[in-house]
C-alpha positions in Angstrom: 54.0 18.9 -36.6 51.4 16.5 -35.5 47.8 18.0 -35.3 47.1 16.2 -32.0 50.1 17.8 -30.3 49.6 21.2 -28.6 51.7 24.1 -30.0 55.0 24.8 -28.3 55.1 27.6 -25.8 57.1 29.9 -28.1 54.2 29.7 -30.6 51.6 31.1 -28.1 50.9 34.8 -28.3 52.3 36.9 -25.5 50.0 38.8 -23.1 50.4 42.5 -22.8 51.7 42.4 -19.2 54.0 39.5 -19.7 51.6 36.9 -18.3 49.1 34.8 -20.2 45.5 35.7 -20.8 42.9 32.9 -21.0 40.9 34.7 -23.6 43.9 34.9 -25.9 45.3 31.5 -25.2 42.1 29.3 -25.3 39.5 29.5 -27.9 36.0 27.9 -28.0 35.6 25.4 -30.8 32.3 25.9 -32.6 30.3 22.8 -33.3 31.9 20.9 -30.5 30.0 18.3 -28.4 27.4 19.7 -26.1 25.8 18.0 -23.1 22.1 18.3 -22.5 21.2 19.9 -19.1 20.9 17.5 -16.2 17.6 18.8 -15.0 14.7 20.4 -16.9 14.4 24.1 -16.6 12.4 25.4 -13.6 9.2 27.1 -14.3 9.3 30.8 -13.5 6.6 32.2 -11.3 4.2 34.5 -13.1 3.2 37.8 -11.6 -0.5 37.6 -10.6 -2.9 40.3 -9.5 -3.5 40.3 -5.8 -7.2 39.9 -5.4 -8.9 38.4 -2.4 -11.1 35.4 -3.1 -12.9 33.8 -0.1 -12.1 30.0 0.3 -14.8 27.7 -1.1 -17.2 26.4 1.4 -16.3 23.1 3.0 -18.5 20.1 2.8 -18.7 17.8 5.8 -19.5 14.2 5.0 -20.5 11.9 7.9 -20.2 8.2 7.4 -21.9 6.1 10.0 -21.0 2.5 10.4 -23.0 0.3 12.7 -21.1 -1.7 15.2 -22.9 -4.9 16.0 -22.4 -6.6 19.3 -23.8 -9.8 18.1 -24.6 -12.5 20.6 -23.6 -15.5 18.5 -23.5 -19.0 19.9 -23.2 -22.5 18.6 -26.9 -22.5 17.8 -28.7 -20.3 15.1 -29.3 -16.7 16.4 -32.0 -14.2 15.5 -30.2 -11.0 14.3 -30.5 -8.1 11.8 -28.2 -8.8 8.9 -25.5 -6.1 8.5 -25.6 -6.6 4.7 -29.2 -6.8 3.7 -30.7 -5.3 6.9 -33.3 -8.0 7.2 -34.3 -9.7 10.5 -33.2 -13.3 10.0 -32.3 -16.5 11.9 -28.7 -17.3 11.0 -27.5 -20.5 9.2 -24.8 -22.2 11.1 -21.9 -24.3 9.6 -19.6 -26.1 11.9 -15.9 -26.3 11.0 -12.9 -27.8 12.8 -10.4 -25.4 14.2 -6.8 -25.7 15.3 -7.9 -26.7 18.8 -9.9 -29.6 17.2 -6.8 -30.9 15.5 -4.7 -30.6 18.7 -7.3 -32.6 20.6 -7.3 -35.2 17.9 -3.5 -35.5 18.0 -3.5 -35.9 21.8 -6.3 -38.6 21.6 -4.3 -40.3 18.8 -1.3 -40.6 21.1 -3.2 -41.8 24.1 -6.0 -44.0 22.6 -6.0 -44.0 18.8 -9.4 -45.6 18.1 -11.2 -42.5 19.4 -9.3 -40.0 17.2 -12.4 -39.0 15.3 -14.2 -38.0 18.5 -13.3 -34.2 18.4 -14.5 -34.0 14.7 -18.0 -35.4 15.7 -18.6 -33.1 18.6 -20.0 -29.6 17.9 -18.4 -28.3 21.2 -14.9 -28.9 19.7 -15.6 -27.0 16.5 -16.2 -23.3 15.4 -19.7 -22.2 14.4 -19.7 -19.9 11.4 -22.9 -17.8 11.1 -24.3 -16.8 7.6 -27.4 -14.8 6.6 -29.9 -17.2 4.9 -31.3 -14.3 2.7 -28.1 -12.8 1.2 -25.7 -15.6 2.2 -23.2 -13.1 3.7 -20.8 -14.0 6.4 -21.9 -12.6 9.8 -19.5 -14.0 12.4 -17.9 -17.0 14.1 -18.5 -18.4 17.5 -15.3 -20.1 18.8 -15.7 -22.9 21.4 
């Protein structure tokens, strides 16, 4: 008889009541493959003594931020710098914006020799304000 074939029904022990009993028919094979558990075991709660402890006192931290309503224009402005808190007159750098490029495109289509005109006019550019002391960015005035 081949060892991989199950035994015939006549070779199985009979149950006392004429039926089969799983404990008699099937046996656990020692040393067989085992599968590790899918999840780690849950920690069991420990019994603790019931004592009342007042909650720790709460600390309240107030953070104040200054909101500056800066009156910036195309010219240098006298303000208090939000970074170094010094009273300064801002340094202004003019830079072209998207509106400047659009005007240059329109002028190029109509009369191309004057295409550089929006880039030479301060009224067509944004004015970026910087602190002369700490060199931090303060704001932009858009024309």
